C-alpha positions, 0 to 999 in steps of 0.5 A: 500499500505504501513503501515504508512500515506504516501499518495503520489503516483508517476505516471512517465511521459510518456516521458521517451523513450531514455537512456538519458531521463531515466538517468534524470528520475532516479535523479528526482525520487530519489530527489522526494523519498529521501524526505520519503514522498511518498508511491508508484511509478507507472511506466507508458510507453506507446507505448514503448518495453517490452525490454525498460520496462524492462531497466527502471524498472532495473534502477527505482526499486532499487531506489524506493526499498531503500525508501521503496517506492512500485514500481507498473507496469501499465497495465501490470500483466505479467511483474510486475510478470517478473520484480520483481514489487511490484504490478500492476495498470490496467485499464478496457480497459486494463485488466481484473480484474477477471484475475489480481489475478491469475496473480500476485498472492496474494502478489503483490499489485493490483490496479484498474482504476475506472473512476467515476464508481461505478460498476467499483469499485465493480467489482475491490474490488470483484476482489481482488483489494488492492485500487481503483482509481477515477478520473480525478477530475481536468482538465489534461494535463497528459492524455486523461481523459476518465471521470470526477468525484467530491470529493463526489464519495470519500466520498461515498467510504469512508462511505461504503467500507474499500478498500483505493481510489486513487483520479487522475487527474489534482491534485497539491498543490492548489487543493488536500486538499478537496480530501483528506478531501473527504476520498482519501487515495491517492493521485496520481500526475504527473506534480505537482512533476516532473514539479514543479518549484523549483524541485520534492522534492519540489512538493512532500513537497508541496503537503503534506503541503497543506494536513496538 
């Protein structure tokens, strides 16, 4: 995703539905990425219009670009291309892995949700994915996780594949270290950063410090 040792993968909360919420989140995103510790940011908005996704992207993309953070669109390869994003992350429910590369071309980043499925990971790799995401590893209130898995899947994947892996699901500073030790290349986080008591920057630093 990025050619350095950054491993924090920020995912937006879904509650960005009004201009006021966008203003507030833009400040939070700026604080988080200004640490220089985030590798990527994924815009994940559900049940909103394409026009609103466009407005949010227009506001947040320059913040990520200014700090060399990859801006990833969730589940919409078409919008990733149209809006000038750095890549797209898709789940098997919302996009056919085999068709993603045809839509986004060779230059954009392609990430794939593989849940706890080794078969999906192989399928994503064969389709040209740049990374695979496994989870959920821990209980999470962010979304209704469709699978649960364990660090063993990260150990297995890192032992047989060069394709990077991303761990997702309930990750925070108290439980992230074991996932990195198991072989995760990236940690996808939501509430551990945006809901941190001392603010987003402190949330990012807490994760990095915990894995040091």
